[in-house]
C-alpha positions, 0 to 999 in steps of 0.5 A: 513533536509527533514522531514519524511512524515510518522511517526509511534510512539510507536503503540501497537495493541491487538486483542482478548487478543492477541498482534499483534503489539508491540511498533512499531516505524519507519519513512519514507521519501518522495521519499523513498521505505521501504521494510518490510519482515516477515512471514505470520501472523507476523503483516505486514498487520495489520501495514498497516491497522493501517497506513490506519486508518482501525484498530486503535491501543490502544497505540501510534500515526501515522502521515501521513504528518500532519494528526494524524491517531489514533486521527482522527480515519479514512483513512488519505488524500494523502494515497493510499493502496493495502492491502491483496487481493483487493475486487471489485464488480464483476457485475460492470466494472473496470471503474465503480468500480474505479468511485465509489471509487473515489466518496468517496473523490471526488478528481479526475475525469474520466481522472485520472481514465482512466490514472490509468487504462492505467498505469496498462495495463487495458485500454482495459478492462475498460468496462469489468465486474470484475467477468470476470477478472483473478487474475492478472487483479484484482491485476492490478485493485487493484494497479490502485485504490491505485495510481489513486488519486496520493497519497503522501504515498503508501502502497503496500502489496504483490503487485506482488501477482498473476501478470505475468512477464509483470505485475511484470515489470509494478509494478517495473517501477511504483514504481521507477517512483513514487519514483522519483516523491517523493512518500513515498512507503511501500512495503511488498513481499515474493519475495526477488528480489522485496525487494532488487530491489526496497527498499532503506531500509529493516525492518523485522516484527517478532511476532509484533516487527519491527526492521531494517535489512541489505538488504545484509542479506535477 
């Protein structure tokens, strides 16, 4: 049987004396798309931040492959993430922004950066300063930075936010292609069609508690 690539084991997070995540556990497998639904403030983005090592829970462990995120207290290798609104340096071009981010791990070069821009439809704007970008173009750039290092685990937090119809179609095609390549994908969306069209399994976050949900009930 295939082993899970992501394992979240009984994590709990409290910030400013407020419980944010409550004993959250689940697994996700290679080539699986897991949709997570829930109201704003339910804990979805905080869960993603914990998986990415950006916030460390007080209890539990998170495994990304063989990497223990809570123990190591840092961003795991082989992970790409788009969490909340992407932040870029407005005075620099799209290409320069990705180049700076790629330099952190040093895993990819110019060819991979340009390919990521092509995939999200921004090859024509590679040299354009990001401050001139529309909301949708910034979202496409955020998706590009999430995929450019060819991660094995991809976290997409409201990825269709700000995208036009062509952008949504691009995102759907991209998720399906990455799934076929064996990438593990976690997806949140307020758009019911995104969850039903793309997810193999749906979980619901409510007040920091994660539970399984039948897609037919969405």
